[in-house]
N, C-alpha and C positions, 0 to 999 in steps of 0.2 A: 641454454643451460642455466644461466644466471637466474632466469625467471623461476625455474623449478627449485633452485637452491634457496631462494628468498621465500618462496611459498612453504617449502618443507620446514623452514626455520621460523615460520609464522611472522615473517617480515612483510606484512601485507601492503603497507603503504609504499615501500620501495618497489615491490612487485607490481603494484597497480600503476606506479609511475612509469615503469618499463613498458607495460602494456599500453598505457595511454599514448606514449610516444610512437608506438607502432601503429595504433589505431588511427591517430590523428594524421600521422605523416603519410599513411597509405603506401609505405615502402614494400608491403606485401599485399598480394591480391587478397582482399578481405571480402567475405569471411572464409571462403573455402581453403585457400592456401595457408593462411595464418592458423586456422583451427587445425589443419592437418599437420602443420609443423609442430604445434604444441602437443598434439596427440602423439606424434612420433617420438619426440624427446621426452614426453611424459612417461612413456613405456620404458625408454632406455634408463631414465633417471629414477624409476620407481617413485615418482613424484606423488604429491597429494592431489586428489580430485578438486580441491579448492581452487586450483589454478584455473579451472574452467569457470568456476563461480566468479572469480576475479575478472575473467574475460567478459562475461555477461554484464557484470556490474560496471566495468570500465566503459563499455559501449553505452550503457544506459546513462551514466554520468556525463559522457561526452555528447549525449543527445544523438547518438548514431542508432536510432531506433530500429531501422531495418537490419543493421548488423547484429544488434542485441537479439532480435527475434530469430534471425538465422542461427546465431550461436546457441540459442535455447533449443531449437529443433535438432541441431547437430549433437548437442549434449544428450538430448532425449534418446537419440539413436544408440548411444552408448550406455544408457541407463544412468546418466549423471544429471542431477537436478540442481537448480540454483537454490541458495538458502532463502528463507523467508525475508531476511534483511535485504538481500540483493533484489528480490522480487519487489519489495516495497520501494526500493530506490528507483526501480524501473517505472513503477506506477506513478511515483511522485514526479519524476522527470516528465512523463507524458502529461500529467494533469497540470503541471506548471505551464505547459505550452497549450493547455486547453484541448489536448487530444484524448478526450474522454472515450471516443469511439475505439481507438486502438487499445486503450487501457481496458475497456470492457471486453474486447475481443480476446485479449491475453488472459484476462481473468477467467473467461469461459474455457479457454484452452487448458488452463491449469485444472479446472474442474473436470474436464473430459479425461485428463490424464489420471484422475483419481489417485492423487498422491497423498495417501492417508497420513504419511509421515511428514508431509510438507505442504499440507493444505494451507492456503493463505490464512495467516493469523488475524486476530481481531484488528490489528493495526492496518492490515491490507483492506479490510472492509471499511474501516473508518476513512481511509485514504480515498477509496472509490466513492463513498457517500459524500465526502467533501467535494469531490469532482462533480457529482451530480448536482449538488447544492449550488455550485458556481454556475452551472448551466441552467438552473431553475427546473431541473427534472425531478421534482419531489416525489412523484408517484414511483419512479424508478428507485429512489432512495428507500422508500418504504418496502418495496419488493425485495431489495437487497438486504435490508435489515431483517425481514421475515425469513430469509433463506439461511441466516446464521445458525439457528439450532440444528439444521441438517448436518452441519459440520462440527457439532458439539460445542458451539460457541454461543454466547449470549451478548446482546448489546451492552456496552458499558456507558459511563457517564459522558464520554467523548462522543459516542454515537448519538445519544439523545440530545446533547447540546447542539450538535450540528443540525439535527432534524428540527429541533425547536426553532433555531434561528432561521431556518429556511422555509418553514411552513407558514401558511396563511394563519391569521389570528384565530380563526375558528378551530384550528387543529391543536392549538397549544395545550388546552386543558386535557384533551384526550391523550396526548403524548406524556404529559405530566403524570397522569394516572397509570399509564403503561409502565413508566419508570418504577412506580411504587409496586406494581404487580410483579415486576421482574427483580425486585429487591435491590434496585440500583439507588445508591445514596446520592442525593443531589448535592451540588456544590455552588459556590458563589456565582459562577458563570450561568448556571441553570436559572437561578433566581433573577439575575440581571436580564436574561433573555425574556423570561416570563413577564417581569415588571415592565420592560420596554414595550412589549407587545400589548399588554393590558392598558398601559398608559396611552398608547396610540389609539386604542379602541375607545378610550374614554371611560373604561370600567374602573373607576377610582376605588370602589369598595373592594373589588377583588385584588387590586394592586396593594391596598393596605393589608389584606390578609396574607399575601405572599411576603410582604416586608416583615410582618409579625412572625411568620414561620422562619424566615431567614434569621431573625434575631434569636429565636428560640434554639435554632440549630447551632448558634454561636458563630 
């Protein structure tokens, strides 16, 4: 009951602490029994559906990925979906442990659910792109970037900075032009990545051009 009272009153940190103690201790058979207990008391207390989002996020933060996935599917059965913030927390936890395979599988599952109101936000794409970058899977990065308009989103400066840092030197100029075509304003990190790459290639003239552009941009 205390869990629902805290959630209804938007006391999310204490509610998450209660859930974490249950998840980590294993005092209840998880995920089936714990989820059923929360669902039963949820109906009695006329609670907020955010209690299930907290369950999903708590499992993700505790690196209980199997439990988080099971909680997601149980939530889906009841028409309840995790928030984009919790979804991103799950992706970040996976990618921090280099579990790009699971992260991608979950991303695809979200796409199959066609949650138009809860499609992964641009931060989700950038999180996955960073994961591919760490794995050196740059072709997959580009494919993921190109899928963004399908969901009404366009790559931002974080997206392009990640791609520029990860790509071979020959791809840098093409990505820089792509940024201009998409109307994305470059920042200091963009120029740093470009200058470093050009310097490594020995293309001093182009390096000087980028430095001049950076000065003009302020």
